[in-house]
N, C-alpha and C positions, 0 to 999 in steps of 0.2 A: 483625552489625548489618544490618538490612534497608535497602537503598539505595532510596529512593523514586524514582519516575519523574516527572519534571517536563515533559519535552519530547517532541514528536512531529514527524516529518518526512513531508511529502507531496511527492514529486517531480511537478512539473506543467510540465516544460519541453520536452516533445516537440513534434514538428511535426504529429502526427496524420495522417500520410500515408495510412494505410489508410482514413481517413474523408474523404479529398478527394473532391469539391470543397467539401463543407460546411465543412471546416477552413480553407478560404481566407477564409471570412467570420467564423468564430467558433472559438475554441479548443474542443477536445473536452471539456475540463474544465467548460465552460459549457453543454454539451448538457443539455437539460432532462430531469429525472426526476420522475415523480409519486410523492411519498413517501406513507407510510401516513397522514399527517395530511391528505392531500388537496392539499397545496401543490405547485406546480410549482417545483422547485428545480434550479439548476445542479448537476451531479454533484459538483463540488468542495465545495459546501456540505453535501451529504449526507455526504461523507467527513469533513469538519471536525466535523460533529455526532456522527459515530461516535466520533471521538477524544474529544470533550468528555464523552460518556457514560462513557468509561473513567476519568474523573477528572483527566486531564491537561489543563492549562490554558495551556500554551505550545506554539504550533504554528508550525513553519517550513515555508513553501511554496516549493519550488524552482521558479523561473520563468525564462523567457527575458527578457533585459533589456528588449527592446522591448515586452513584455507587462505591464510594471510598472503602467502607468496603468489597464489593464483590471482587474487584481486590486485595485488601490488603490481604484478607483471603486466596485467592488462591495462590498468588505469594510469600507472605511474612510470612505466618504463617504455622506451621506444622499441620498435621491432629490431631484430638483428639487421645489420647493415646489408647482408645478402638479401633478406626479404625486402627491405626498404628499397633497394635499387631495382627490384623486379616490379615494384608497384607502379601503377599509372600515375600521372601527375595529379589527378583528382584524389586518388587513394593516398598519395604522399601528403597532400594537403589535409585530408581527414585524419591521417596519423598524427600530424602536428596538432590538430584540433583536440584529439584524444588526450594529448599531454596537458593541454590547457584545462580540460575537464578534470584530469587527475589532480590538479592543484586545488580543486574545490572539494575533494573527497577526503574524509577521515574514516579510517577503518577501525571499527570498535568490536573487540572480541566478546563473544558470549561463551564462557568457559564450559558451561554445562547447558545442554539443550533441554529446557524445562517448560517449553511452551511459548506462545506468541507474546503473552503479557510479560513473561520473564525477559524475552529478547528486547522488547521495547524498554524495559526497566534498565537494561544495561547501558542505555544512552543518557541516563539521568545526569551524570556529571558533565558530559559534553554539551547537553542542552542548556544547563546552567540557568534555570529559572526563567527561560524564555518560552513563549508559545512556539509551536513547531508544526510542520506539515508531516504527516505520516502516510506512507504508501505501502501496500503489500509488495513483497519481493517476488511473487509468482503471478502477478497480474500486469498486463499491459493495457493501455488506455487509448481510446480514440474519441475525439470530440466531434459533435455535430455542428459546432459553431466555430467562429474564428478564435475564440479563447480556448486554450487547452483545458482539460478537465481539472487539472491542478490549479490553474489560474482562476477558474470559476470558484473553487472553494476558498482560495486565498482572498479573492475579492469579497466574498460573503463574510469571511472573518473580519476583514478590515471594515466592512460596513456595519456589522452588528457587534463586534468586539466580544464575542463569546464562542464557546466550543461549537464547531460545525462538523457534522458527519455527512459524507456523500451518501445519497440514497439511490437505490434501484428497485425495480419490481421483480419479485420472484414468485414462483408457483409452489403449491404445496409439496410437490415431489422432491424439492431440494431444500425444504425447511431445515432438515437435520444436518445440513452442511453450511448453514448460514447464521449470521448474527441478525436477528429480526427485531424490528423497531416499530413502536406505535406512538401515537400522540395526536395532536390537533393541528390541522392546517392553519397557518397564518396567511398563506397565499396558496390557493388551491393548486395541487400538483406541482408545487415549486418549493415552498418553504414550510417546514413543519416544526412546531414546538414539541420536542420529544418528551414523553412521559415514562417510557420504559424501553430497555434493551435486554434481549434474552439471547444467549448463545445456544444455537442448535436446539430449538424447542421441539417438543412433540407436536404432532398435528392437533391433538385434542387441546393442548394448552394454547396453541396459536389461535385456534378457532374461538376459544373462550375469552382470551385476554389480549390478543395482538392484532386482530383483524380490524381494519378501518371500515366503517359502515358504508362509505361511498365507493369502495373498491369492489371489483369483481370478486365473487365468492371464493375463487381459487387463488387469489392474488394477495401478496403481502409486501410490505416495505422491508428492505434488507440493506445491509451495509454494502456500499459500492466498492469498498476497498481503499478508501482515501478519507483522511481526517485532518482537521486543524484543531489542535488541542492546547489548552493551557497546561503549564508545567505541574499543576496540582495533581494531575493524573498519576504522577510518580509516587505521591503519598499513598494513594489507594493501592497501587501495585506493591509498594513496600509493605503495607499492612498484610496483604494477602500472602506475600512471600514469608514474612516473619511468622505468621500464624499458620503457615502451610495449608492455606485454603486453596485447594485444587479442584478443578472440574475435569473429570475423565483423566485424572492423573497429571494434569498440567496446569500451570498458571495462565489463566486466560485474560485477554484484554477486555472483553465485553463486560465481565462482571465489574471490573474497575470503572469502566465507562458509565455503567448504570449508577454507581455510587457518585461519580463526578456529576452526572446529570441531576441527581436528586439534590446535590449540594449547591451547584452553581447554575443549573439550567443548561440546555443544550439544544441546538437547532439541527434539523436535518434538511439538506438541500438536494433536490432532485437533479442530479447531474445531467446536463445535456450532452450525453455521450454514451459510450459503451465500454465495459471492461471485458477483457479477454483473459481467461484463466489458463495458465499453462501447467497447473499443478497435478493434472491427471492425464493419462495417455489420450483419451478421447477428446478432452478439452484442448490439449496441446495441438493435436492433429487439426482440429477445427480452427484454432487460432492461426496456424500456419497457412491454412487455406484462405481465411477471411480477412486477416489483419491488414494486409497491404491494400485491399480493394474496398474496405468498408468506409462508408461515408454517411 
């Protein structure tokens, strides 16, 4: 029996330290991106719309408690009457559409910022034993085909009924910023049976343990920034938190993913699309330039 996907999680509770001092004034998730429709949107809205294009209608955004009013005001409250009356007819229509989006969003607090894995764990009760789509809060996505990137992953989950991680290709120079994956191709350059996931490996470890023999010497498979996961991931995250098993001072998702992979199996899907990172100044700058025009 195919288990449908109803829910998606977007962690957005970080401090954005690499984008300071701008993040002293505004959350990085609200940095503006010009979308293909020509509208200037906060990054978090671009991500939410990516989820909605997959067919999922319930979205949990993980936030810092003190940021609740910021997200609440944007997604769940109309603009002031003065601003609304100054908007064009098209912008008024979009403002009404934003209120419809807001009805699909649940804000979930992360009271202490203790890493990406900890942020995901905060959604355990809201997910309530269902499979879910997970997207990074500082990546925006553009598909090469008619299906959105998120829809591609959802379709693969529905077809194979197992955990699916989006894949991309990275080079050695950014291995220490990535979750790196190895395994065996079930369908060349498309679908991978994952055997191991490692967070930010050294180059020596990656060369010895993670490189696929049919790939270029300097290239590796890494996490695209999008996942469909069974709810058992929360059991492994809970064990890490209870036992204070941290990596570089934080609770990571990748270590729990590797445990889930060994227990249940996991597929990697080479997403037909591109992710754009807004988490660092040079990457955000390039995203602003490329995102609207990329195809």
